N, C-alpha and C positions, 0 to 999 in steps of 0.2 A: 180122818184125823181132825178132831174137833178144834185143835189149837190153830189150824191153818185156815179156818173159816173167817171170812171178812164180811161184816155187815154190808148190805147192798149200798147204803148211803155212803159209807166210807170207800167202798170199792169204786163207785161212780165218781167220787171226788178225786181219788187218786188217778183213775183212768183219764179224767179230764185234764189233770195237770200234766201228765206225761204223754198225752196223745200228740201225734204229729202227722199231718197229711203228707209231709215231704219224705217221710221214711217208708221204705218198702215193708217194714213190719208194723207200722202204725204207731210206734212210740219214739220219742226222742231219747235215744240211748244215753247221751251225755247228761241230760237233765235227770234221767232215771238213776244213773250211777251217782250223781251228786247227792240226790235225796237219800239213797242207800248209805253212802259214806257219811253223810251228816248224821243219820240215825245211829250208825255204828259208833261214831265219835261221841254222841250223846250217851249211849250205853256204856262206853268205856269210861267216860267221866263219872257216871253214876256208880259204876263198879269200883272205881278208884276211891270215891267218897265212902262207899260202904266198907271197903277194906281198911281205910284209915279209921273209921269209927270202930270197927272190930278190934284193931290194934290198940287203940286208945282205951277201949273197954277192958282188954285183957292185960293191960300193964298196970 
């Protein structure tokens, strides 16, 4: 799946941000979830803006 590939530089940057030596799985789950939720909220806002633009265009 080509769309799931992440460039090494980006992968390493994300890994460094979420890494945790205190976690048995090696990542900070809370920080990871906060990042994911923030990105989802950003996507939701962008979709809302696009929907509003489409509605305005079609009226």
